[in-house]
N, C-alpha and C positions, 0 to 999 in steps of 0.2 A: 504494500500500500504506500504509494509515493504521491503526495499532493503538494501544492504550493504552500510553503510555510517553513517554520523553523523548529517546531516541537518534535522531540525524539523520544521514543519509548524503547528501553532496552530491557529484555527479559533475561536477567542474569541467572535466575534459578526459579524453581517452582513449576517447571514445564514437564509434563508427562510423569508427574509424581504428586503425591499428597504431602504438602508441607514444604518448608524451606523457601517460601516465596520471597524473592528479592527483585523488585522491579525499580527501574530508574526512569524518571521523567526529567528531560533537560530542555531548557530554552535559553539560548545564548549563553550568558555567564552564570546561570542559575540551574541547580538540579536538586531533586529530592529522591529519596529512596523509601520503599515500603515493601515488605516488612523487614525484620532483621533476625530471623530464626535459622534453624538448621534442619536439614532432612534427617529423618529417623531411619537408620539402617543398622540395627544391632548385629546383623549377620556379618558385618565387616570386622568385628572384634578389633578395633583400633588400639594401638599401643598407648595412646594418650589423646587428649582433645585440644592440643595446641593448635593455634591458628593454621600453621603451615600443614599440619597433618590433615586437618579438616578440608583445606583447599585442595590438597593433593588427592584426596579421596572423593572429591566432588560433593561434599556435604554442605559447603558454603562456597560462594562464588569468588572468583578472582577479581578484586576491586582495587581501583587506584585512588590513593589519597582519602580513604574512608576509614580504614582500620587504625587503631592506636599506633602511632609511629614508634612507640617504645617497644613494640612487639618484634621489630626488625623484620617485618614481612616484606618480601621482595615481589612487587607486582610483575607479573609475566604478561606483557601485552604491548601494544603499540600506541595506546592513547597518550597524547601529549597535551591535550587541552586542560587548562586550569579554570576553576570556577571561583567566583567571588562569593557566591551564596550556596550553601549546602545545608540540608536538613534531612533527618530521618523521622518517619512516622510509623507508629505501631498501631495496628488495627485492634489487637487484643493480646491477652497474656499467654496464650498457649505456646509451648516451647517451640513449635515449628514456625512461630512468628516472632519470638522474642529471645531465644536462648543465647544469642551471641552479642547482646547489647553491651556487655562489659568489654567486648573487643572493639567497640566503636571508638573512634578518635574522641577524646574528652572535649575537644574544642567544637565538635559538631553538636548542635542542639537536637534533642530527641523529644518528640511530641507524642502525646496520647491523651485520651480522656482521663480525667482525674481519678475516676473509679478504677480504671486499669492500672494507673500508677500506684494506687493504694494496695490493690490486690497483688500486684507484682512484687512490691516491697515486702508484703506479708509472706508470699510464697517463698521468697528468697531470704527469709529472716535468718535461716541457719547456714546460708551460703551454699546450699546443695541443690538449688533449682536451676539457676542460670550458670553459664560458664563463668568462673571467677577470673577477675583480672589478676595477673601475677604481681601487679604493682600496688594493690590495695589489700586491706584485710579481707579475709575470705567472706565475711558477712556483708561486705559493702555492695550495694546496687548502685550503678552509676546514676547521676542526676537525670531526672525526667521533668518535662514541663507538662503539668496536668491541666488539661483544658476543660472548659465547660462544654456541654453538648451544643453542637452546631457552631462551634467557634470557627472563626476565619483566621488563617495564618498566612502572612505574606512572606515568601522566600524569593527575594529579587522580583522578577516579573511573573513568578508562579504563585497563584493563590490556591490555598487548600482549605476546604470546608470539611470539618470532622463531624460526621453525622452518625448518631447512634443507630444500631441495628440489633435485632434479636439474635442471640447465639447462646450456647451453653457456658460461655465465659461472660460474666457480667461486665458491663463497660465496653463491650465490643462496638466497633465503629466501621463505617465505610468512608471512603474519601471521594469528594467531588473536587476535581483539579481543573483549574482554568489557567490557560496561558493566553497571550494575545491572539493566538490563532486556533485554539482548540479547547474543547470541553471534554474532559476525560473522567472516567468513573472506575473506581476500584471497590468491589463489594466487600473485601475482607471475607470473613466467614459469616453466613447468615442463614436464617430460616423463617418459616411462617407458622410454626407450631409451638412456639414458646410463649411465656407469659407476656413478653413485650413485642408481640408480632406487629402491633401497630407502628412500632418504630421502623420496621422493615418496609411497611407500606408507605410511610411518609418519606423514607429514603427514595423509594422508587419514583414517587411523584417529583422529587427534586432532581432525579437523574434523567427525567423524561427527555428522549431524543438526544442523549449524549452522543458525541462523535465516536467514542470508543468505550465499550463496556468490558472491563477485565473482570471476569466472573468466575467464582469458585464452582467446582462441580464434583465434590466428593461423592455424593450419593449415586452418581452414574458410573463410578469407577469399578463397581463389582457386578458380576453376573447375578441375575435374578436367583434368589435363594428359596428353596422349598421351606415353608414355615415349619419350625420345630414345635411340635405339639406340647413339649415340656416347657417352652419358653413363653412367658406372658408377653403378648404383643402390645406395645405402647404406641399410641397415636399422637400424643402431645404431652407437654409438661403437666398440664392439668390432669390428663388421664393418669399419668404416673403417680401424682399425689393421691388420686382417688384409689388407685390400686394398693398403695401403701396403707391408706385408711382401711380398706377392706380387709387386708391381712391383719391389721391390729384388732379390728372388730371380731374377726374369726378366731382369734387366739387370746381370749380374755385372761387366761391363767398360765401365761408362758412368758419367759424373759424374751424381749424383742429388742434387738439392736440394729443399727444401720451405719452406713458411711457413704459419703459421696465425694465428688470432686470439689475442693474448696472454692474454686473460682466461680462455681455455679451457685452463688449465694442466694439467689432468688428461690431456688429449690428448697434450701434449708428454711428460709423465711416462710414460704408458703406451707411447708410441712408443719411448722410450729403453729401456724394459724388453724390448720385443718385437722390435726391429729386428735383422736379421742383421748389419747394419753398425753401427759405432759412430756414435751420433747426437751431433752437436756443435751447440750452440745459440749464438746471439749472446750476448755477455756479459751484457747487461742482462736478457735473458730468463732466463738461468741464475741471475742474482741474484734475480729474482722467484720462481723455483721454490724457491730456498734460503730466501727470506723467508717464503713461505707454507707450503711443504711440508717445510722443513727438510732438503732433499735436495741434496747437491753433485753436479753433473753436468758432463760435458765442455763446454767453451766456447771461443770465440775472440773476439778483439778486432778491430774494424774499424780501419783506419788512423786515427791521431790520437785514438782513443778512450781515455778515462782509465781507469786501473787501478781495479778494484773490490776493495778490501782483503779483503772477506769470502770471496771465491772461492778455492778450493784451487788453488794455482799448479801443482800436479802434474797437474791436469786440463786445463790450457790446451793448445790445439792452435793452431799458427800459421795465420794467414789464408792465407799464401802456399802452405802445404802443402795446404790445402783446395782452393784454386783449381787446383792441379795434380793432384788426386786423381780417379781413375775407378773405384776398387774398394773402398776401405777405409772411407770415411765417407759418411754421409747427413747433410748439414748444412743448417741454417736459413739462408736468405738473405733479408735485409731491404733491401738496396740493392746497387749494384755488379753488376747483372745483365749489364752489358756486359763484365765480367771473366770470366764463366763460359765453360767450354769449348763450342765448337760441338758439335752432335749430342747434347747432354746432355738430361736429363729433369728437369723442374721440376714438383713436386706442389703445387697450390694448394688449401689446405685451410681454407676460410673466412677467408682472409687479405684484407687490403686490396690492391686494390679489390675490393669484395664481389660486384659483378655488373653486368649490363647497365644498370641504372638509374644507375650512376656513369659519367659521361663519360670518366673516366680508364681505365675497364676495357678498352675497345677499343684505346686507345693502348698499354696494357700488353701486350695480346696481340700487337699488331703489332711491338712492340719485341722480344718473345721470338722471334717468327717471323723477324725480321731477324737475330737471333743464332743461328738454326737450333737453337733449344731447343724440345723437345717440351713442350707444356703439357697437364697432366692435372689436371682439377678433381675433388677428392674432398670433398664437402660432407655434413654431417650436421646436420639441423635441431635447433635448441635448443628447439623447441616440440613438445608432444604431438601425435601423429598423431590424425586425426579419431576413429578407433575408441577410442584411448586417452583422449580427452576424455570420451567416453561412459562408459568404465570408471571414470574418476576420479569422475564424477558418481554412478555407481552405488555406489561405495565410500562416498561421503560422504552420499548421500541428503539433500540440502539441502531445507529447508522452502521456501526461495525461491532461485532462481538468477538472477543478473544477469550475462549475458555482456558482457565488455568487451574492449578491446585486439583488436578484430577488425572487418573490413569487413562481415561478415554475421552479426551476433549472433542473428538469427532461426533460424540453422541449429542452434543448440544448444538442446536441449529438456530439460525436467526432469520425468521420470515420477514424481517423488516429492513434488511440490508445485507451488508457483506459479513463474512466470517473469516477470520484468520487463525491459523494454527501455527504459532511461531515455534521456532527451535530455541533451545537454551542458548543464550548469548546473542540472539538475533536482535537487531535494532530496526524499528519501524520509524520512518520519517513522515510526519504528517504535513 
């Protein structure tokens, strides 16, 4: 696609794969990047996660004047252009979009919605979520600029509007990018079946008739699967909450525990409101909900855990009473599964370990079976279902569609204009 103009899009990574999206938009002496994560390929069994190792194995792209210069990374390429204005934007906190931000040049500003900033700082509080900078304390997360929803950011002659969308990571956003000669849109990760689906619809209205729609397509990456009769089918986040409520009501005299992915804080908050039993969260999770949603919720401390001053002491429930309970509480369990009652019920709701691809998943299941604890998995995708992807395209009517973040981009069609399937490293000039 070559039109008159000066805007360029370079697809550094995130093509023909799920995750690791790094795209660059450049106009004259200004350029921006989004996102800044890594591909997930545990089968490579890398010796380390140093920047050069990641680049050599294709998990992160070869970029010039973007990584921390103290890393002594040598750019392998012919680009000699320099830019006066550079910035990086994060759509949300998932590792395939955020993992390498501590490798970013400290002089380059990093923008994201303030909710994503708060959650990312929480997830990396122990220094084991993001790749750590070798020049800082392990627990340090590099500075981010937390934005209000629909904030406008000017990077030279590139304007970026950060628009909230619904995803299973709270604080997720899409980007509306305007240069003097183009209107570009990046969806980030989004869906229509979450609690904030109206955010996605409002985003589509704002993106109407965009010149280029760079759109995720995770749900079209896999062949159609035969429904597993033992697996509870979940149609939406609200459906998931109701399924948990049904399990609680069906087991009035049984210890019931659960866990979920911390970034999906709305799931925790909605469960607290809907559950027939009092929901009690691990203290750090309760602190995150207070930080992001401003809501005090019941909590407990694990042994040897430090007191969190911001939490309401009247809402604390003792860990010992939870371990002995079989009727009053539904509590989040993050460790100490060996202390739970036999014959209990544990609800695994997109928590770690995430699935069969993780070697620790089967070990986890065997541990629960040994404890005689029933395992129920209730999962809800953070990505738009295939028909919803079509609906999003129909609402936006893009002049050009570029499917990304998917194994099968050819499955997404654009009835309203052109479709381009770029290669990794390819540059489009608009």
